[in-house]
N, C-alpha and C positions, 0 to 999 in steps of 0.2 A: 710684697703687696704693691709697692710702687712700680716695680717692673711690670707686673700684670696689669696695673692700671694703665700704664702708657701703651702697652701692647693693645689693650682694648680700645683706647682712645685713638691711636694712630690707625688701627685697622678699621675702626668705625668711620674715620675720616675718608680713607681710601674707598670704602664701600659707598659712602655718600657721593664721592666724586664719580665713581662708576655709575651709580644710579642716575646722576645728572646726564652723563654721556648716553646711557641707555635710553632715557626718556627722549633726549634730543634726536637720537638715531631712529627711534620708533616713530616719532612725529614726522621725521623726514621721509621714512619709508611709507607711512600712512598717506602722506601727501602724494607721493609717486603713485601709490596704489589707486587712490581716488581719481587721479588724472587718467590712468590706464583704463579704469572701469568706464570712464566717460568717452573714451576714444574708440570709435568703431574699428574692430579688427578687420584688416583687409589683406593680410598675407596668408595664403592658404596653399602651401606646397603639399604634394603627396607625403604621407607620413607612415612610418613604421613604429609601432609601439612594442617595446621589448619587456616581457614580464618573466623573470626567473621565479620558479616555484620549488618548494620542498615540503611536501606533506600538507596537512591541514592545520589550521589555527583558528581560534575564535574570530568570527566576523569576516572570514575570508570570502564567503559567498557574496556578501554585500559589497565588499571592496572590489572584487573582480567584476561584479555586475555594473558597478559605477563606470567602468571603462567601456563595457559593451553599450552603455546608454549615451555615449558621446554624440554630440551634434556637431559634426565636422563636414563642411560642404565639399571637400575635395576627396579624392581616393585615399584610403588609409587601410592599414592592416594591423592585426595584432599577432604577435608571436609569443608562444608560451614554451618554456623549456624546463624540463626536470630530468633527473638521472635515468628514469625508466618510464615506460608507458603505464606501468602499474601505480605510479605515484598518485596518492590520493588527491593532491592539489591539482595535478594535471587532469585527472578524471573529472574533478569538479568543474574545471574550466571548460572541458568538453560538453558537460551537461548544460552549462549556462549558454555556451555557444549555440546549442541546439534551439534555444529560445530566441536567438537573435540571428536568423538565417541571412539577414542582409549585411551583417558584419563579417568581413573576411578574417578568418582566424586560422592560424596554423599551429601545430603542436609538435614539439621536437623532443625526442629522448636522446640526451647527449652522452649517456654513459657516465662512468666515474670521472670526476674532474681531473684534468691534466695539469692544473695549476693549484698551488696551495689555497688560493682564495676561490671557493666553489662558485660564489655568485659571479665573479668576474669571468670564470670559464663559461658559464651559461650565457652571459652577455656577449662574449666573443663568438660563440656558436650562432646566436641569434643575429647579431650585427652583420656577420658575413652572409647569412642566409636571407636577410631582409631585402625587400625589393627596392626600397627608397633610401635616398641619401640623408634626408632629414629624419632623425630618430629620437624617440622619447623613451627613456628608461624609467621604469617604475617598479618599486619594491612591492611585494605581495600585500603588505599592510597599508599601502597608500589607498586612500578613498577620496574620490574627486567629484567635482561638480560637472554637469553636462557640457560646460564650455571649456573644460580644462585644456584639451588639445589646442583649441582655437586660441586661447589666451596665451598659453605657453609658447607657441611657435612664433608669436609676434616678436620675441626677442631676437630671432634670427633673420628678420626681414632685412633686405638690402638697404644699406645706409644707416642702419641702427648701430650707433657707436657708443662705446663707453671709454672715456678718457681718450677719445680720438681713434679707437680701435674697433673694427668691425667685430660684433659679437658672434662667436662660434659656439658658445656653450652658455646656457643659463640654467640654474637650478632653483628649485622652489623651497621657500621656507614652509614650515608646517605647524599646524596646531595639533597638539596631542589630544587624542579622543579616547576616552574610556567609555565603553558601552554601559547601558543601564545595569545597575546592580554591582558594578565593580567596587572592590574594597578600597579603603582609604590609601593603602600603599600604592595601588595601581593608579589611583587618581593623582597622587603626588608625582608619580613618574610622568603622567600625562602633562600636568601643568609645568613640570620641569622642562619637557621637550618644547613647550611653547615659549616659556618666558626665559629660562636660563640659557637654552641653546639659542633662541632667537635674539636675545640681547647681545650675546657674544658675537654672533654673526653680523648683526647690524652695526655694532660699534666698530668692528674691524673694517667693515665696508666703508663706514663714514670716515675713519681716520686714514686708511691707506688704500682703499679700493679692495675689490674682491679678487683674491689670487688663489681661490680654492673653489670646490663645488660640494654640494650636498647630494648624496646618492639616492635619497628616497624617491624623488622625481626630478628628472633633468631633461632638457632638450638640447640636442647637439647635432653636428654633422658627423656622418660615419667616419670621416677622415680624422676626427679628433682623437680616436683611440690610437691611430698610427702616429699622429703628430706628438702624442704624449709618451711615446716609447713603445707602443705595440701592446697587443693583448697579453702576451706572456709576461712582459715587464710589469704591467699593472696587476696581473694575476698573482704576482709574488708579494704584493703589499696587502696588508689588512685594510687600510683606509684607501682603497683604490679610487674612491670619489675625490678625496682631498688631493691625491697625487695627480689625478687627471687634470683638475682645474689648475693646480699649482704649476705644472709643467707647461700647460698651454699659456698661462699668464706670463711665465718666464720667457716665452718666445715672442712676446709682444702681441699676442692674440687677445681678443676681447672675451672676458669672462664676467658674468654679472649674476646678481640675484634677481630672479623674475619677480614681477609684482603680483603674480598669481600665487595664492596660498592654498595648500592642500591640507587634508587631514591625514594624520598617521594614527592608526588604530593601535592602542596599547592593550594587549591582551591580559586577562586575569591569569596569572601563572604562579602565584605564591610569592611570598616575600624573598625567599632565598634565591630562586631563579631570577626574579626581577632585579635583585641587587647585583647578581652576577652579570646580567646583561648590561646594566648601567655601568658597572665597573669595567666591562670589556671596552665600551666606547670611550670611557674616560682614559683608559690605558692607551687606546689608539690615539686619542688627541694628544696625550703626553708625548708620544713618539712623533706625531706629525708636526706639532708646533711646541717644542719643549719649553721655550721661554714664555710664550704666550700662556701655556698651561700652568706654568709656575706662577705667573702673575694673576691667574684666576683666583688663587688663594686670597688675594687682596680684595676680591669683589663680594665675598660673602658677608652679610651684615649680622645675621642672627647669632652665630657662634660668639662673636666678639661683643655684641650687645648683651648677651647673657653673661659673658665673662665680666664685663664692666658692672653689670647688675650685681653679680656675686661678690666682686671686690668691694664695691660701695656698701652693699648690705652688711658684709662682714665688719666693716668699719663703723656701721651704724649710720651711714650717710644715705638715708632712704630717699631723699630728694634726688641725689646724684644717681642712685640706682634706678629710680623711675625714669630719669632722663635717658640713660643708656638704653633701657628696654624700649621706651617709647620711640626713640629715634630709629632703632633697628626695625621695629614693626612698621612704622610709617614708610621707611625706606623700601622695604619689600612690598608693601601694599601699593605704593605709588608705582614702582617699577612694573609690577604684575598688571595693574589696571591699565596703564598706558600701552604696554606691549600687547596685551590681549585685545584691546580695542583696535590697535593698528593692524593686527593680523586678522581682524574680523571674526574673532572667536565667539562661541556661544557660552552661556552659563558663566559669564565673567565674574559675577559677584561671588559665587562659591569658590571658583578657582583663585580669585584674588585673596579671599579670606584665608585659604589654606596654604598660600604660597610661603609664608614664613616657615612652616614645617618642612616644605620642600627645600628651602634654603639650608636648613640644618642637615637634612639628608644629603643634599648635594655636597656639603662640606665634608661629611663623613666619607662619601664615595671619592671625593677628590684626594683626601688623605690616603685612602686605601689604594689609589691609583699608582702610588709609588712603591707598592709591593711588587714582587716578581710578576711579570705580565704573561701568565699562562691563561689560556682561554679555550673554550669548547664551542664549536660552531658546526651545526648540521652533522653531529656525530663524530667529528674529528677534533682531536686536541692539538692546539698550537701553542707556540711561544712567540710573542711579538718581540722581535729583535729591536735593538737600539735605533736602527735606521728605518723602522716601520715595516720591514719585511716579515714574512711568516716562516717559521720553522716547524713543520709538522712533527708531532711526537710519534715516533715509529715504534715505541715500546708498548 
């Protein structure tokens, strides 16, 4: 009992320290974001938007249409890529394009992927086919405001430096969005993408700068793919976005988190599939940043608050039990409230309220991330190797 008590106490302390760091980092980001929102955007190079697709998913039409509705004053184009012309997602993009004849859109059928990472293969095909050097990559589940392109590309304006380095790549933080009627498990996944992921990214940025990128939406120069090792090299990694930013930063090039925040749509897909998706990304993080991922275990508050509650309750020390539980709840509510506000999220009261449940779920997924890293993506089964590369299961 004494050992369990001290585990609960020490882990609660580390979670409190991380909460303090997360709140500070969120306030710092929120301040940057407000300054950016008040600064008129004046850098408008021609842009190519790259959108890999694979079939249909809930909310895809609204997400794709949010890109067609962009208000960008310079020439720009959108490229969509799927494995075949018959892909349902590609056909949906064509039908939306017909409603926006003023937007230049191109549609590419790339065939079966030649790299283990199918998304990276689609990006490679589109990047090489794109007309412009300034490129924005965006996942199918990204849903954006009409000024997204204009705001994102400001990170690449000449003279914009981070730690004295000209920025060549900037990626966007995101707010998890569950459409109306989504179940509790989906809503927990969504708030985790906002708060849990966002806090980790912003704390890392505050302490050591950004040496990675996020793949949901990013703006970069075409040459970044080559500078980071080339399309095929990146296509052999599961977390190609992390590797891209990491290798650029290692070369002394500027990589940053954009102040523009987007939505990522979390689809209703059932508990089992949702858990597998979350586990897949946790296993990827474990391979990309092994020590940082291990340290993540010290940032969860609710599991150890509940452990302390159970230990103290078993000893009849109900005041101590209440303190453990109350500290854990306040910790998670504070972190969620500040993070969501800094990101400009909606429905913050409800998401803040349920975040302690997400903290428990996140801890379970984190523990499971140390199981063998087999995953399935777009119909193919892979093993994520120790160096983060993918090994397709040919059996």
